[in-house]
C-alpha positions in Angstrom: -17.3 -38.7 -95.5 -20.4 -38.2 -97.6 -22.4 -35.0 -97.5 -26.1 -35.7 -97.5 -27.3 -32.2 -96.5 -25.7 -29.0 -97.7 -27.6 -26.5 -95.5 -27.0 -27.5 -91.9 -27.4 -24.0 -90.3 -24.6 -24.8 -87.9 -22.5 -22.0 -89.4 -25.2 -19.4 -88.9 -23.5 -18.2 -85.7 -20.1 -17.7 -87.3 -18.5 -21.1 -86.4 -17.7 -24.2 -88.4 -16.4 -27.6 -87.7 -13.0 -29.1 -88.5 -12.3 -32.7 -89.4 -11.3 -33.2 -85.8 -14.9 -32.3 -84.7 -13.6 -29.0 -83.1 -15.7 -25.9 -83.7 -13.8 -22.7 -84.7 -14.8 -19.3 -85.8 -15.0 -18.8 -89.5 -12.4 -16.1 -89.1 -9.8 -18.6 -87.7 -6.5 -18.9 -89.4 -7.2 -22.5 -90.2 -10.4 -21.5 -92.1 -8.5 -18.8 -94.0 -6.0 -21.4 -95.1 -8.8 -23.8 -96.1 -10.5 -21.0 -98.0 -7.4 -20.2 -100.0 -6.9 -23.8 -100.9 -10.5 -24.1 -102.0 -10.2 -20.9 -104.1 -7.1 -22.3 -105.7 -8.9 -25.5 -106.7 -11.7 -23.4 -108.2 -9.4 -21.3 -110.4 -7.6 -24.5 -111.5 -11.1 -25.7 -112.6 -11.4 -22.6 -114.7 -7.9 -23.3 -116.1 -8.8 -26.9 -117.0 -11.9 -25.6 -118.8 -9.7 -23.5 -121.0 -6.9 -26.1 -121.5 -6.5 -27.7 -124.9 -3.9 -30.3 -123.9 -5.4 -33.5 -122.4 -2.2 -34.4 -120.5 -2.1 -31.0 -118.9 -5.8 -31.1 -118.1 -5.4 -34.5 -116.5 -2.5 -33.2 -114.4 -4.6 -30.1 -113.3 -7.3 -32.5 -112.1 -4.7 -34.5 -110.2 -3.6 -31.2 -108.5 -7.2 -30.5 -107.6 -7.4 -33.9 -106.0 -4.2 -33.3 -104.1 -5.6 -30.0 -102.9 -8.6 -31.8 -101.4 -6.1 -34.0 -99.5 -4.2 -30.8 -98.4 -7.5 -29.3 -97.2 -8.1 -32.5 -95.2 -4.6 -32.3 -93.8 -5.0 -28.7 -92.8 -8.4 -29.4 -91.3 -6.9 -32.2 -89.1 -4.3 -29.6 -87.9 -1.6 -32.2 -87.7 1.1 -33.5 -89.9 1.8 -36.8 -88.3 1.1 -39.6 -90.8 0.6 -36.9 -93.5 -1.3 -38.0 -96.6 0.7 -35.4 -98.5 3.7 -37.4 -99.6 7.1 -37.1 -101.4 5.6 -38.6 -104.6 3.2 -35.7 -104.9 6.1 -33.2 -104.6 8.3 -35.3 -106.9 5.5 -35.4 -109.6 5.5 -31.6 -109.5 9.3 -31.4 -109.8 9.3 -33.7 -112.8 6.6 -31.6 -114.5 8.5 -28.4 -113.7 11.8 -29.8 -115.1 10.1 -31.1 -118.3 8.3 -27.8 -119.0 11.3 -25.7 -118.1 13.7 -27.7 -120.3 11.8 -26.4 -123.4 12.1 -22.7 -122.3 14.7 -20.1 -122.9 16.2 -18.6 -119.8 14.4 -15.5 -118.5 16.2 -12.3 -119.5 13.7 -10.0 -117.8 10.7 -10.2 -115.5 7.6 -11.2 -117.3 4.1 -9.8 -116.7 1.2 -12.2 -116.3 -0.3 -12.4 -119.8 -1.2 -14.5 -122.7 -4.6 -16.0 -123.6 -7.4 -17.0 -121.2 -5.6 -20.2 -120.2 -2.1 -18.8 -119.5 -3.4 -15.7 -117.8 -5.6 -17.8 -115.5 -2.6 -20.0 -114.8 -0.9 -16.9 -113.5 -4.0 -16.2 -111.3 -3.6 -19.8 -110.0 0.0 -19.1 -109.3 -0.7 -16.0 -107.3 -3.6 -17.7 -105.4 -1.1 -20.5 -104.7 1.3 -18.0 -103.2 -1.5 -16.7 -100.9 -2.5 -20.2 -99.9 1.2 -20.8 -99.1 1.4 -17.6 -97.0 -1.7 -18.4 -95.0 -0.6 -22.0 -94.4 2.9 -20.9 -93.4 1.3 -18.5 -90.9 -1.0 -21.2 -89.6 1.8 -23.8 -89.2 4.8 -21.5 -88.4 5.9 -23.8 -85.6 6.1 -26.9 -87.9 7.7 -25.6 -91.0 10.6 -28.0 -91.0 9.8 -30.7 -93.6 6.1 -29.7 -93.7 4.8 -31.5 -96.8 1.9 -29.1 -97.4 4.2 -26.0 -97.5 6.6 -27.9 -99.7 3.8 -28.9 -102.1 2.3 -25.4 -102.3 5.7 -23.8 -102.8 6.5 -26.2 -105.7 3.0 -25.7 -107.2 3.4 -22.0 -107.7 6.7 -22.8 -109.6 4.8 -25.3 -111.7 2.2 -22.8 -112.7 4.8 -20.2 -113.6 6.7 -22.5 -116.0 3.4 -24.0 -117.3 2.2 -20.6 -118.4 5.5 -19.8 -120.0 5.7 -23.1 -121.8 2.1 -22.9 -123.0 2.7 -19.4 -124.4 5.8 -20.5 -126.2 4.1 -23.6 -127.7 1.2 -21.4 -128.9 3.4 -18.6 -130.2 2.2 -16.1 -127.7 4.9 -13.5 -126.9 5.8 -12.9 -123.3 5.1 -9.4 -122.1 8.2 -8.2 -120.3 8.5 -5.7 -117.5 9.6 -2.3 -118.6 10.6 0.8 -116.6 
C-alpha cells in the first residue's frame, strides 16, 4: 500500500480504517495496540539516533521494520498465516544471549539510568511492556502461541540486557535500587 494523501478527513468523526477495510472508533482496543506499537517504533528511532554502534543501530532498524509487520498483523486482527515468524523471535533470543553472556548476574534491582542512549532504551523497554499489555488485552482469546505477544515479550528482555550491556561497555555504573 502506498500513501498518496496524508490528510483524508475520514478520521474527523472519530473513526479510522483497519487493513481489513473495517471502520472502528479511534478509542477501540485495536487502535490502542497499534498506537503503542507506533510509539515504540518512534522511541526506537530516538535510540538509534543516539547509538554509536553500527551493528546495534542496524538491529534497531530491523526491529522497527518488524514492528511495522506487527502493526499490520494487529490491523488484520488475525494470526492465521502470520507474517511474524519464529526467526524474528529467534533473532531476538540470539541477541539477548550474546549481550547477557557479557554481563555479571544481577545482585539487586537496577534503576533505569545511564546516558541518553541507555536511558532511552529503558523507555523503549517500558513502552514495549505497555504495547505487550494492550496486545494481550486485545487478543486474550488467542494467547497460545501468539507470535506478536511472543515477540513483544522477548523484545522487552532484549532492551533490558542491551541497556545493561551498553552501560558496562561504556563504563557507566548501574544505579541500584536502595531502600
